[in-house]
N, C-alpha and C positions, 0 to 999 in steps of 0.2 A: 921342269925336271925331265920330262919324257923326250925332250930334244937332245938329251945326252945318250939316247939309246938308238941303236940301229939293229935291224933284224933281217933275217933271210931264212929261207927254207934250206935246211942242211941235208935232209933225206926225205924221200917220199915214195910211196908205193900204193898200188890199188889191188886189194885182195880179189881174186877171181870169184865171180858169182856173188859178190857182196851186194846187199840191198842198196838202192839208190835213195837219194834225198832230194825231193823236188825234181825228179827226173835226171839228176846229175850223179855220176859215180862218186861215192865217198872214197876219199884217200886218207891214208894214215901217214903222218909225217913227224919229223923232228924239226921244230922251229927254234932257231938260235937267236937270242937277244943279246946284243953286245952293249955293255955299259961303257961309254967312251971315257968317262971320268975315272972309273975303277979299273978300266982296261981288263974286263972280265966277261967271259961268255956264260950264259945260263941257257940250258937246253930244256925244251918242253915237248912232250909227245902230245900230238893233237890229232883229232879226226876232223876232217873238213871237206867242204866242196868249194869249187871255184865257179862263180857265175860266168857262163860263156860270153854273155854280152858285155858285162862291166869289168870282168876279170877280178872282181872282189872276192875275198875269201870269207866263208862263213863257217864257224865251228859247229860241229854236230855233237850229239849226246853220246855217240859210241864210246869215246874215250873221255871227252870233256864232260863236265857235270851238267851242262845244259847247252842249248843252241844259242849262238850269239854272233854278231859281226866280229870278225877277227881284228883286234887291235893289240898293241903291246899289253895293255892292262888286262884284257880278257884272256889272252894267251897265258899270261902269268897267273891269273886267278883261276882259270878253268882247266888249263893243261896239266898234264902229269909231269912234274919236274924230275929230271934225271941228272946224275952227276956228270955224264959225258955222252958224247955221240955214240960210242960203242955200246953203252948200256941201253940207250934208246933203240938202236938198230936191233939188238938182241930181243928186246921186248916186242917190237913191232913184228919181227920175223917169226917169233913164237906165236903171237896173236894170229898172224896171217896163216901160218901152218895149221894151227888148230881149227881155224875157220874152214880152210880149203879142204882139209882131210876129214872133217867131221869127227875128229878124235882129240882127246885131251893129251895124247902122247906127243912129245916133241919129235922133230925130225931125227934127232940123234937116237932117241929111244926106238923109233921105227927102223932105223938103219941097223942098230944093234940086234934087234929081233930077227931081221932078215939075214944078217950074217950068221947068227946062231942057227937059223933054219938051214942055211946052205951047208954049214959045217956039220950039222947033225945028219944030213943026207949022205955024207961021204962015208 
């Protein structure tokens, strides 16, 4: 059954200053799994590291529910499924923004406040 699936990383980013896992930088990504029989993509948000020697991916607990070797089964079981790539990118960018700024406000909220401050000064 799994030979009817193909997968690839659709989107990936590394949050600045994010902790490492086993000395390797953790990345956040959207992994797409394509079912060749149903002709349908499924998208999963994952946190992962790539082993520099073997180039193998390992899921981390940051977004996935536990650490595990990355396979189609573990990505489907432990990753956060989203409806499409855009929804996944939005989630990851918000996660990344909140981590990097140390704030629960999104980038748009921060921009709106700054614009309000500038307009109030005039």
